[in-house]
C-alpha positions in Angstrom: -98.0 26.7 -105.6 -100.0 27.9 -108.2 -102.4 25.6 -110.1 -102.1 25.9 -114.2 -105.5 25.1 -115.9 -104.7 24.3 -119.6 -107.8 26.1 -121.3 -106.8 25.5 -125.0 -106.9 22.3 -127.0 -103.4 22.8 -127.8 -102.4 23.1 -124.1 -104.7 20.2 -123.0 -102.7 18.3 -125.5 -99.4 19.0 -123.9 -100.7 18.4 -120.8 -102.0 14.8 -121.4 -99.2 13.9 -123.9 -96.1 16.0 -122.6 -96.4 16.6 -119.1 -98.2 13.4 -117.8 -96.3 11.4 -115.4 -96.0 7.8 -116.8 -94.5 9.8 -120.1 -91.6 11.4 -117.5 -90.5 8.2 -115.6 -86.7 8.6 -117.2 -84.4 11.5 -115.6 -83.3 14.1 -118.2 -80.0 14.6 -116.2 -78.8 10.8 -116.6 -81.6 8.6 -118.5 -82.3 6.3 -115.5 -85.7 6.0 -114.1 -86.5 8.9 -111.8 -90.1 7.6 -110.5 -88.6 4.8 -108.4 -89.8 3.4 -105.1 -88.9 5.1 -101.8 -88.4 5.1 -98.2 -91.6 2.8 -96.8 -92.0 1.0 -100.1 -88.2 0.1 -100.1 -88.3 -1.1 -96.6 -91.5 -3.3 -97.4 -89.9 -4.8 -100.6 -86.8 -5.5 -99.0 -88.8 -7.2 -96.0 -91.0 -9.3 -98.3 -87.5 -10.5 -100.6 -85.5 -10.9 -97.5 -83.7 -14.2 -97.2 -80.8 -16.5 -98.1 -78.4 -15.4 -101.2 -77.5 -17.3 -104.5 -74.8 -19.1 -102.5 -76.5 -20.1 -99.6 -79.9 -21.3 -101.8 -77.4 -23.5 -104.2 -76.1 -25.5 -100.9 -79.7 -25.7 -99.7 -80.9 -26.6 -102.7 -78.2 -29.4 -103.3 -78.9 -31.0 -99.5 -82.3 -31.2 -100.5 -82.2 -32.8 -103.7 -79.3 -35.3 -102.5 -82.1 -36.2 -99.6 -79.6 -34.7 -97.0 -81.8 -31.9 -95.2 -81.0 -31.2 -91.6 -84.0 -29.9 -90.1 -82.1 -29.0 -86.7 -79.4 -26.6 -89.0 -81.9 -25.6 -91.6 -85.4 -25.6 -90.3 -88.9 -27.3 -91.7 -88.1 -28.8 -95.2 -89.5 -26.4 -97.7 -93.1 -26.7 -98.7 -93.5 -27.2 -102.7 -95.7 -25.2 -104.6 -97.0 -25.2 -108.2 -98.3 -21.6 -108.8 -97.8 -18.2 -107.1 -101.6 -18.4 -106.0 -101.0 -21.7 -104.0 -97.9 -19.7 -102.2 -100.3 -16.7 -101.2 -102.9 -18.8 -99.8 -100.7 -20.9 -97.8 -99.4 -17.6 -96.5 -103.0 -16.1 -95.7 -103.8 -19.2 -94.1 -101.0 -19.1 -91.6 -99.5 -22.5 -93.0 -96.0 -20.8 -93.8 -94.4 -17.6 -93.1 -93.2 -14.8 -95.6 -89.3 -15.5 -95.1 -89.8 -19.5 -94.9 -88.3 -21.4 -97.8 -90.4 -22.8 -100.7 -89.8 -25.1 -103.5 -91.4 -23.5 -106.9 -91.9 -24.4 -110.3 -92.4 -22.3 -113.1 -93.8 -22.7 -116.5 -91.3 -25.4 -118.2 -88.8 -24.7 -115.6 -87.6 -27.3 -113.4 -88.3 -26.8 -109.2 -85.9 -24.2 -107.8 -85.4 -23.2 -103.8 -86.9 -19.6 -103.3 -88.5 -18.2 -100.1 -92.5 -17.3 -99.9 -92.3 -13.8 -99.9 -90.3 -14.0 -103.1 -92.8 -15.9 -104.9 -95.6 -13.2 -103.9 -93.1 -10.4 -105.0 -92.6 -11.9 -108.5 -96.4 -12.6 -109.3 -97.5 -9.4 -108.4 -94.6 -7.7 -110.9 -95.7 -10.3 -113.3 -99.3 -9.7 -113.1 -98.7 -5.7 -113.5 -96.6 -6.5 -116.7 -99.3 -8.4 -117.9 -102.3 -5.9 -117.3 -100.1 -3.3 -119.0 -98.9 -5.2 -121.9 -101.9 -7.3 -122.7 -101.5 -9.1 -125.8 -97.7 -8.5 -125.9 -97.1 -9.6 -122.9 -94.6 -12.8 -123.4 -93.8 -14.4 -119.4 -91.0 -16.5 -120.9 -89.2 -13.0 -121.0 -89.4 -12.2 -117.4 -86.8 -13.5 -115.4 -87.8 -14.7 -111.7 -85.7 -12.4 -108.9 -84.2 -14.6 -106.5 -82.5 -12.1 -104.4 -83.1 -9.6 -101.5 -83.6 -6.1 -102.8 -82.6 -3.0 -101.5 -82.7 0.3 -102.8 -80.0 -0.1 -105.4 -81.4 -3.2 -106.7 -85.2 -2.1 -106.7 -83.7 1.1 -109.1 -81.8 -1.4 -111.3 -84.6 -3.6 -111.8 -86.7 -0.5 -112.7 -84.3 0.7 -115.2 -83.9 -3.0 -116.9 -87.9 -3.5 -117.1 -87.6 0.4 -118.6 -85.3 -0.8 -121.1 -87.3 -4.1 -122.0 -90.7 -3.0 -121.8 -91.0 0.9 -122.2 -91.5 3.7 -119.8 -95.4 3.9 -120.1 -95.5 0.0 -119.5 -93.6 0.0 -116.4 -96.1 3.0 -114.9 -98.2 0.2 -113.6 -95.3 -2.1 -112.4 -94.4 1.1 -110.2 -98.1 1.2 -108.7 -97.4 -2.6 -108.0 -94.0 -1.9 -106.4 -95.8 1.0 -104.6 -98.9 -1.2 -103.3 -96.7 -4.4 -102.3 -94.4 -2.2 -100.2 -96.9 -0.2 -98.0 -98.8 -3.3 -97.6 -95.7 -5.3 -96.0 -94.0 -2.5 -94.6 -97.4 -2.3 -92.4 -97.5 -6.1 -92.4 -94.0 -6.1 -91.0 -94.8 -3.8 -88.1 -91.5 -1.8 -87.7 -90.6 0.6 -85.2 -87.9 2.2 -83.9 -87.3 1.4 -80.2 -84.2 2.7 -77.9 -83.8 -1.0 -77.5 -82.7 -1.6 -80.8 -79.9 0.7 -80.6 -77.3 -1.8 -79.2 -73.5 -0.8 -78.5 -71.0 -3.5 -79.4 -69.8 -5.3 -76.1 -66.1 -5.0 -77.2 -65.8 -1.1 -77.6 -64.1 -0.5 -74.8 -61.4 -3.2 -75.5 -61.0 -1.5 -78.8 -60.6 2.3 -77.7 -57.9 1.0 -75.0 -56.2 -0.5 -77.7 -56.0 2.8 -79.5 -55.5 4.9 -76.4 -52.1 3.3 -75.9 -51.3 3.9 -79.6 -52.4 7.4 -79.4 -50.3 8.1 -76.2 -47.3 6.6 -78.1 -47.6 9.4 -81.4 -47.5 11.9 -78.3 -44.3 10.2 -76.9 -42.5 10.5 -80.2 -43.8 14.2 -80.9 -42.6 15.1 -77.5 -39.0 13.8 -77.6 -38.9 15.2 -80.9 -38.9 12.3 -83.7 -41.8 13.9 -85.6 -43.2 17.5 -86.2 -46.6 19.0 -85.1 -48.0 18.7 -88.1 -47.0 14.9 -88.6 -48.4 14.2 -84.9 -51.5 15.9 -86.0 -52.1 14.2 -89.0 -51.0 10.5 -87.4 -53.1 11.3 -84.6 -56.4 12.2 -86.8 -55.6 8.8 -89.1 -55.4 6.7 -85.8 -59.0 7.9 -84.4 -60.6 7.6 -87.8 -59.3 4.0 -87.9 -60.5 3.4 -84.0 -64.2 4.9 -85.3 -64.4 2.6 -88.3 -63.4 -0.7 -86.1 -66.3 0.3 -83.4 -68.7 0.8 -86.5 -67.7 -2.4 -87.8 -68.0 -4.4 -84.6 -71.7 -2.3 -84.0 -73.0 -3.7 -87.4 -72.1 -7.4 -86.5 -73.6 -7.4 -83.3 -77.0 -6.1 -84.9 -79.6 -8.7 -85.8 -80.0 -8.8 -89.5 -84.2 -8.2 -88.6 -83.2 -5.3 -86.4 -85.9 -2.6 -87.6 -82.9 0.4 -87.1 -80.3 -2.2 -89.2 -83.0 -3.3 -92.0 -83.9 0.8 -92.5 -80.3 1.3 -93.2 -79.3 -1.7 -94.9 -82.2 -1.5 -97.7 -81.4 1.8 -98.1 -85.1 3.0 -96.9 -83.9 5.4 -94.6 -80.6 6.7 -93.0 -77.0 5.2 -93.2 -74.6 3.2 -91.1 -72.9 6.6 -90.2 -75.7 7.7 -88.3 -76.4 4.2 -86.6 -72.5 4.5 -85.6 -73.4 7.9 -83.8 -75.9 6.3 -82.2 -74.5 2.7 -80.8 -70.9 3.2 -81.6 -68.9 6.3 -81.0 -69.3 9.8 -82.6 -65.7 10.3 -83.5 -63.4 13.4 -84.5 -65.2 16.7 -84.7 -64.2 20.1 -86.6 -63.7 23.5 -84.6 -65.3 26.7 -86.0 -62.5 27.2 -88.4 -62.7 23.9 -90.0 -59.6 22.0 -88.2 -60.4 18.9 -86.6 -59.8 18.4 -83.1 -57.8 15.7 -81.6 -59.8 14.2 -79.1 -62.4 12.1 -80.5 -66.0 12.0 -78.9 -66.0 8.3 -77.4 -69.3 8.3 -76.2 -72.4 7.5 -78.4 -76.3 9.2 -78.0 -77.3 5.9 -76.5 -74.6 6.1 -73.6 -74.9 9.9 -73.6 -72.5 12.8 -73.8 -70.3 14.6 -71.4 -70.7 18.2 -71.4 -67.4 19.1 -73.1 -68.6 16.3 -75.9 -71.5 17.9 -76.1 -70.0 21.3 -76.5 -67.6 20.1 -79.1 -70.4 18.7 -81.1 -72.5 22.0 -81.3 -69.9 23.4 -83.4 -70.6 21.0 -86.6 -74.5 21.0 -85.7 -74.6 25.0 -86.8 -72.0 24.5 -89.5 -74.6 22.2 -90.9 -77.5 24.3 -90.6 -75.6 27.5 -91.8 -74.1 25.5 -94.7 -77.4 24.3 -95.7 -79.0 27.8 -96.1 -76.0 29.4 -97.8 -76.0 26.2 -100.4 -79.5 26.7 -101.7 -79.3 30.1 -102.2 -76.0 29.8 -104.3 -77.2 26.6 -105.8 -80.1 28.5 -107.1 -78.1 31.5 -108.4 -75.6 28.9 -110.1 -78.7 27.8 -111.9 -80.0 30.9 -113.0 -76.9 31.9 -114.6 -76.4 28.7 -116.5 -80.0 28.7 -117.7 -79.3 32.4 -118.9 -76.3 31.2 -120.9 -77.7 28.2 -122.6 -81.5 29.5 -123.1 -81.0 30.1 -126.4 -79.8 26.5 -127.3 -82.4 24.5 -129.1 -82.3 21.7 -131.6 -82.5 23.3 -134.9 -81.7 20.6 -137.7 -80.9 17.6 -138.3 -77.3 17.2 -139.0 -74.8 20.1 -139.5 -72.4 18.0 -141.4 -69.3 18.8 -139.4 -66.4 16.3 -139.5 -64.7 17.5 -136.2 -65.2 15.0 -133.1 -64.3 14.4 -129.7 -62.5 11.2 -128.5 -64.1 9.7 -125.6 -62.7 6.4 -123.8 -64.2 3.4 -123.8 -63.8 2.4 -119.8 -64.1 5.0 -116.8 -63.0 4.2 -113.9 -62.6 0.6 -114.5 -66.2 0.4 -115.9 -67.7 0.6 -119.5 -68.2 4.4 -120.1 -71.7 4.8 -120.2 -71.7 8.5 -121.5 -70.6 6.9 -124.9 -74.5 5.5 -125.0 -76.8 7.5 -127.3 -74.1 9.2 -128.9 -73.3 9.1 -132.7 -69.9 7.6 -133.9 -68.1 10.1 -135.9 -66.2 8.4 -138.6 -66.2 4.4 -139.1 -64.6 2.6 -135.8 -62.6 -1.0 -136.4 -60.9 -3.6 -133.9 -57.0 -3.8 -133.8 -57.6 -6.4 -136.9 -60.0 -4.6 -139.2 -63.4 -6.0 -137.8 -65.8 -3.0 -138.1 -67.7 -2.1 -135.0 -69.0 1.2 -135.9 -70.3 2.9 -139.1 -69.8 6.4 -139.4 -73.0 8.3 -138.2 -74.2 5.1 -136.1 -75.7 5.6 -132.5 -73.9 3.8 -130.0 -76.3 1.5 -127.5 -75.4 -0.9 -124.9 -75.1 -4.2 -127.6 -72.3 -2.0 -129.5 -70.5 -0.9 -126.3 -70.3 -4.3 -125.1 -69.0 -5.5 -128.3 -66.1 -2.7 -128.2 -65.3 -3.7 -124.4 -65.2 -7.3 -125.4 -62.9 -6.3 -128.5 -60.2 -4.2 -126.8 -60.5 -5.5 -123.1 -60.2 -3.5 -120.3 -57.8 -1.3 -121.9 -58.0 2.1 -120.4 -56.5 4.1 -123.5 -58.6 3.1 -126.4 -61.0 5.9 -127.5 -63.9 6.1 -130.0 -64.6 9.1 -131.8 -67.9 10.7 -131.3 -69.9 13.6 -132.1 -70.2 16.1 -129.8 -72.1 19.7 -129.2 -68.9 20.8 -128.6 -68.3 20.5 -132.1 -71.7 21.3 -133.8 -71.2 23.8 -136.6 -74.7 25.3 -136.2 -74.9 29.4 -135.7 -77.9 29.1 -133.3 -78.6 26.0 -131.3 -77.1 22.5 -131.8 -78.1 19.7 -134.5 -79.5 16.4 -133.6 -76.4 14.2 -134.8 -74.1 16.2 -132.4 -76.5 16.0 -129.7 -77.5 12.4 -129.9 -80.1 10.7 -127.8 -82.6 12.5 -125.3 -82.1 11.2 -121.8 -85.7 12.1 -120.9 -87.3 10.1 -123.6 -84.3 7.3 -124.4 -84.8 8.2 -128.1 -83.5 10.6 -130.5 -83.9 14.2 -129.6 -86.6 16.1 -131.4 -86.1 19.1 -133.0 -87.4 21.9 -131.1 -86.1 20.5 -127.5 -84.9 23.0 -125.5 -81.6 21.1 -124.5 -79.9 24.0 -123.5 -82.4 24.7 -120.5 -82.2 20.7 -119.5 -78.8 21.1 -119.4 -78.6 23.9 -117.4 -81.3 22.5 -114.6 -79.9 18.9 -114.7 -76.5 20.6 -113.6 -77.8 23.2 -111.4 -80.8 20.9 -109.4 -78.3 18.5 -108.0 -76.2 21.5 -106.5 -77.8 21.6 -103.1 -76.5 18.4 -102.7 -72.8 19.2 -103.1 -70.3 20.3 -100.1 -69.7 23.9 -99.4 -66.5 23.3 -97.5 -63.0 24.0 -98.4 -60.8 21.5 -97.0 -57.4 22.5 -95.4 -55.3 19.9 -96.3 -52.3 18.8 -94.0 -49.1 19.6 -95.4 -48.8 22.6 -97.4 -49.8 25.4 -95.5 -52.3 28.0 -97.2 -53.2 25.4 -100.1 -56.5 25.3 -99.9 -58.5 22.8 -102.1 -61.6 24.3 -103.3 -64.4 21.5 -103.6 -68.2 20.8 -103.9 -70.2 23.8 -105.3 -67.4 26.5 -104.8 -65.1 24.5 -107.1 -68.1 24.0 -109.7 -69.0 27.9 -110.0 -64.9 28.5 -110.1 -64.9 26.1 -113.0 -68.0 28.0 -114.9 -66.6 31.2 -114.3 -63.2 30.2 -115.6 -61.8 32.0 -112.7 -58.2 31.3 -111.9 -58.4 28.3 -109.1 -57.1 28.1 -105.6 -54.0 25.6 -105.5 -53.1 26.5 -109.0 -50.9 24.1 -110.8 -48.6 25.7 -113.6 -48.1 24.4 -117.2 -44.4 24.2 -119.0 -44.8 27.3 -121.6 -42.4 24.8 -124.0 -41.3 21.5 -123.9 -37.8 20.5 -123.2 -35.5 18.7 -120.6 -36.3 18.9 -116.5 -33.9 20.0 -114.0 -34.9 20.2 -110.5 -33.2 22.3 -107.9 -34.0 22.6 -104.1 -33.3 26.0 -103.1 -33.8 28.2 -99.5 -37.4 29.0 -100.8 -38.6 25.7 -102.1 -38.3 23.9 -105.3 -37.1 25.3 -108.8 -38.1 23.6 -111.9 -36.3 24.5 -115.3 -37.0 23.3 -118.5 -34.6 23.6 -121.4 -36.4 23.8 -124.7 -34.9 22.8 -128.1 -33.3 26.2 -128.6 -31.2 26.0 -125.7 -33.5 28.8 -123.7 -34.6 28.1 -120.0 -37.8 28.6 -118.8 -37.9 28.5 -115.0 -40.7 27.9 -112.4 -40.4 27.9 -108.4 -42.7 26.3 -106.0 -43.2 26.5 -102.2 -41.5 23.8 -99.8 -43.3 20.4 -100.1 -44.8 20.9 -103.4 -45.7 17.8 -105.3 -44.4 17.6 -108.7 -45.4 15.7 -111.4 -41.9 15.7 -113.3 -38.9 14.3 -112.2 -35.0 15.6 -112.9 -34.0 14.6 -116.2 -37.3 14.1 -117.8 -38.4 15.1 -121.5 -41.6 16.7 -121.6 -43.9 18.4 -123.7 -45.3 21.9 -124.0 -48.0 22.1 -122.0 -47.2 19.4 -119.4 -48.5 20.1 -115.8 -45.6 20.6 -113.4 -47.0 20.3 -110.2 -50.3 18.6 -108.3 -53.4 21.5 -108.1 -55.9 23.0 -110.5 -55.4 24.3 -114.0 -56.4 27.8 -115.0 -58.8 27.4 -118.0 -57.4 30.6 -119.6 -53.7 29.7 -119.3 -54.4 26.2 -120.5 -56.9 27.5 -123.6 -53.8 29.8 -124.7 -51.2 26.5 -124.2 -53.1 23.5 -125.4 -55.9 24.8 -127.3 -59.8 24.5 -127.1 -60.6 21.0 -127.5 -58.4 19.8 -124.5 -59.6 23.0 -122.7 -63.0 21.9 -123.1 -62.4 18.2 -122.2 -60.5 19.4 -118.6 -63.8 21.3 -117.9 -66.1 18.8 -118.5 -63.8 16.2 -116.4 -63.2 18.4 -113.8 -67.0 19.4 -113.5 -67.9 15.6 -113.2 -65.3 14.9 -110.5 -67.1 17.0 -108.4 -70.4 15.7 -108.7 -69.4 12.0 -109.0 -67.6 12.7 -105.4 -71.1 13.4 -104.3 -72.6 10.3 -105.8 -74.7 12.5 -108.6 -74.9 11.2 -112.0 -75.0 13.8 -114.6 -74.5 13.0 -118.5 -71.4 14.5 -120.0 -73.1 16.1 -122.8 -75.1 18.7 -120.5 -71.8 19.8 -119.3 -70.6 20.1 -122.7 -73.7 22.2 -124.0 -72.4 24.5 -120.9 -68.7 24.7 -122.0 -69.7 25.2 -125.7 -71.3 28.5 -124.6 -68.0 29.5 -122.8 -65.9 29.1 -125.9 -68.2 30.5 -128.4 -66.5 34.1 -128.6 -63.0 35.0 -130.3 -61.3 38.6 -129.8 -60.4 40.1 -133.0 -56.8 40.8 -133.3 -56.7 42.1 -137.2 -59.9 43.3 -139.0 -58.5 42.4 -142.4 -61.1 43.6 -145.1 -64.2 43.3 -142.5 -65.9 46.0 -140.7 -65.0 44.0 -137.3 -63.2 46.1 -134.7 -59.9 45.1 -133.2 -60.5 43.8 -129.6 -64.1 43.2 -130.7 -65.6 39.6 -129.0 -67.0 38.0 -132.2 -69.2 34.5 -132.4 -66.1 32.0 -133.8 -68.7 30.5 -136.2 -69.9 33.7 -137.4 -66.7 34.9 -138.0 -65.5 32.2 -140.1 -68.4 32.9 -142.3 -67.7 36.5 -142.6 -64.3 35.5 -143.7 -65.7 33.1 -146.2 -67.4 36.1 -148.0 -64.4 38.0 -147.6 -61.8 35.8 -149.1 -64.4 35.2 -151.7 -64.3 38.7 -152.8 -61.0 38.8 -152.7 -60.2 40.6 -149.4 -58.1 39.7 -146.5 -59.9 38.1 -143.8 -60.1 38.9 -140.0 -57.8 37.0 -137.4 -59.0 36.4 -134.0 -57.9 34.9 -130.9 -59.6 32.6 -129.0 -61.1 33.5 -125.4 -63.1 31.7 -122.9 -65.8 33.4 -121.1 -67.5 33.0 -117.7 -70.9 32.0 -118.0 -72.1 35.5 -116.1 -69.7 37.0 -119.1 -71.1 35.2 -121.6 -74.7 35.7 -121.0 -73.9 39.4 -121.2 -71.9 38.7 -124.3 -75.4 37.2 -126.2 -76.5 38.8 -129.5 -79.9 39.5 -127.8 -79.8 42.8 -125.9 -83.5 41.7 -124.1 -82.2 38.6 -123.0 -78.9 40.0 -121.3 -81.1 43.3 -119.8 -83.4 40.7 -118.1 -80.2 38.9 -116.5 -77.7 41.5 -115.1 -76.4 45.3 -115.4 -80.0 46.1 -116.8 -79.1 50.0 -117.2 -75.6 49.3 -119.0 -77.0 46.6 -121.3 -79.8 48.8 -122.5 -77.6 51.8 -122.6 -74.9 50.2 -124.9 -77.8 48.6 -126.8 -79.3 52.2 -127.7 -75.8 53.6 -128.8 -75.2 50.9 -130.9 -78.5 50.9 -132.6 -78.6 47.1 -131.8 -81.3 44.9 -133.2 -82.9 41.9 -131.5 -83.5 38.8 -133.6 -85.7 37.4 -131.2 -83.8 34.0 -131.1 -83.5 32.7 -127.6 -86.5 31.8 -125.1 -86.0 34.8 -122.8 -86.6 37.8 -125.6 -89.8 36.1 -127.2 -91.3 35.6 -123.4 -90.2 39.3 -122.8 -92.4 40.4 -125.6 -94.9 37.8 -125.2 -94.4 35.8 -128.5 -94.8 32.2 -128.8 -91.1 30.6 -127.8 -89.1 29.3 -130.5 -88.7 25.7 -129.0 -90.8 22.5 -129.0 -94.4 23.3 -130.2 -93.7 27.0 -130.6 -91.3 26.3 -133.4 -92.3 27.6 -136.7 -91.4 24.0 -138.3 -94.3 22.6 -136.1 -96.4 26.1 -136.2 -96.6 25.8 -139.8 -98.1 22.0 -140.0 -101.5 21.6 -141.8 -103.4 18.2 -140.6 -105.4 17.1 -143.5 -108.8 15.8 -142.1 -109.4 12.1 -142.5 -112.6 12.2 -144.2 -113.8 15.4 -146.4 -116.2 17.6 -144.5 -119.7 17.7 -145.5 -121.1 20.6 -147.3 -123.8 22.4 -145.2 -126.2 22.9 -148.2 -126.3 18.9 -148.2 -127.5 18.8 -144.2 -130.2 21.6 -144.7 -132.3 22.2 -148.0 -133.2 25.7 -148.5 -137.0 25.5 -147.0 -135.4 23.7 -143.7 -132.7 26.3 -143.7 -135.5 29.3 -144.3 -137.5 27.9 -141.4 -134.1 27.8 -139.2 -133.5 31.2 -139.5 -137.2 32.5 -139.1 -137.7 33.5 -142.8 -141.1 31.6 -143.3 -143.8 33.0 -145.4 -145.8 34.6 -142.5 -143.3 36.9 -142.5 -143.4 40.4 -144.5 -140.5 40.3 -147.0 -139.6 42.9 -149.0 -139.9 43.1 -152.7 -137.5 40.8 -154.5 -136.6 39.0 -151.4 -136.4 35.2 -152.3 -135.1 32.8 -150.5 -133.5 30.3 -152.8 -130.7 29.0 -151.3 -127.7 31.7 -149.4 -125.4 32.8 -151.9 -123.8 36.2 -151.8 -127.0 38.4 -151.6 -128.0 36.4 -148.5 -126.2 38.9 -146.1 -128.2 41.8 -147.8 -131.3 40.2 -147.6 -131.1 39.8 -144.0 -130.0 43.5 -143.7 -133.5 44.5 -145.7 -135.4 42.5 -143.5 -133.8 44.1 -140.4 -134.5 47.5 -141.8 -138.4 46.6 -142.8 -139.0 45.5 -139.5 -137.6 48.6 -137.6 -139.4 50.8 -139.7 -142.6 48.8 -139.0 -142.2 48.5 -135.7 -142.5 51.1 -132.5 -139.2 52.7 -133.7 -137.4 51.0 -130.5 -135.8 48.6 -132.8 -136.8 45.7 -130.4 -138.9 43.8 -133.5 -137.6 40.3 -134.0 -137.2 38.2 -136.8 -139.2 35.2 -135.6 -141.8 37.7 -133.8 -142.6 40.5 -136.7 -143.5 43.5 -135.2 -147.4 44.5 -135.8 -148.2 47.5 -137.0 -151.2 50.0 -135.6 -154.4 49.4 -137.4 
């Protein structure tokens, strides 16, 4: 990679302030810390904090206080330490071990039971915080960590510290985590040996039991009680259960301080799924078509595979490598399209004053909805009894979210009206109020933040972690559910999905009929008109016979066509569906992205309307026009007493939306360059240089961040007025400095009295005089006057 050297003062200031790692601890994608300990550090911290959990410690503490300490069962009676230094000294001198129990007394607290390792760990973290915060440090606010820390716990701890003490203070603490982790991972001497891979002793017995059950299923099939498809599904489920049971037996059989167990359990490296293949059984494999082979691989790598088992394994290995290579390219291309569609979305003003909003649920998947944090309330929000919880435009924080959850309990249907980028009424970019808090800083977004680029990269970057597979589902033949990266692309390109679900064009009463070709659903509307829908056999319906449904109800399981959804249910429902579906794909892979990033992209997809009737405007029927621009044109036309134009809302995929941008330079640099430039020339288009790409192309400062006109025109007044030069030098000193002394032959009337407007003229005359009196070569100097021939 290239090394970029910041030359100008502005570039150096940006590098020191905006780009410094300690100022970029939080992820712009989800707002949680990015800089967290990994691998060896996690292992070292897990090792130092390893020990009994809260329940066990409470029991041991009880027996210690009651004087019934059992040395046989619980080991030596714990030593008592009054300070962390005392505990560390005892450990260094070999008097206690790292995982030994110890009684510890913090200032103003009574004794409590913990381990020597945890005392040392908490002391180092406290010292790092005290160093970072200096006078602001209050040890009473720090909670002693008295549990084993796994990777997730460490991440949560860093997030909590950032929340309380701020990101810059936590950068010191991260160094303390690093040093502790590396030091104690080295001290632990953890290595991987083949003897650490231990197969469970009852594996054979478990497999024998499942073999008998599998034989029973095959017998049922051969006797004609079940179909081939049902047999395959039953056998697959059976062997998956067997694999899980063997894995469970293996985990129970491993010692908690087994190096491989510690690596997986702490989250430092690997997972139990991988250990299961080393010590348990490999389980079911897929063939090159992606279909599951019914016979499992019962061996593990420790025992060794047979030739056939090894051969079956190779399908998956090749597919994994091919998938990774393809996924990298596809993910990169998705990021490029996302960046292109959102590159001109910049925060341009404080508030667009819109009254429009979206409703967000308070609970999501049984947890408080974290996407509400950092949003602004669109209107006053109250409890059922009328107690005000949120004012209009109030930013929702953790405290407010907790109050709402407390007031409404875990009612999944409660929604809060919030401002959203989807509803922002700025023609270019979005406003601060609709965007809300910036995840990267944890503060309100600034004017000039390139939130479109941030959104595109937050969605595109984890794309490589998504699966490429299209899973073949048992049951409906030919119904493939697209998942992972292809599903995200399908949604953002607004394509008709695989496994399409149908929507009711009109509401009414449902009749379900079974026919030879499959299932037929007839909806009779209020006018008595029938609307019929046909489905293949074994389709799972979402409606039942005799039910009354509304317009736009989903009739069967599957994915919806965004274009159909927009036509039937309208813009807001389509926007919320796309955001929810994209989130579902990322959540399935454990990737966390804030809703507002997806909302920004979806907003760009639904910006345009297709003109149906031009009215008194100069627009053409069939032309695509910006929705907000059309509203402005119609407002002017109405003011002049004309007829407004009418347009139908359309949804464009991200590629089409990029090419439909107002800027021809941006569109030409994306795709179809010749076509874009030809069209622009024919139409005599003008580029107003609103986005980032078009400014980069012509070499102008980008209109974002410090390049925004709002910041470029800022004038900074000096703290002290500068001294005038004539106060620093008197006239004689200045003349001497310039070599204009009495020794010099001066032309007539050349009087050096200060330097006014004639000063330059005097110097010019002097230079001319020297040239004339010199040897003609013009090499005479003011300091050394040229000598004339005698």
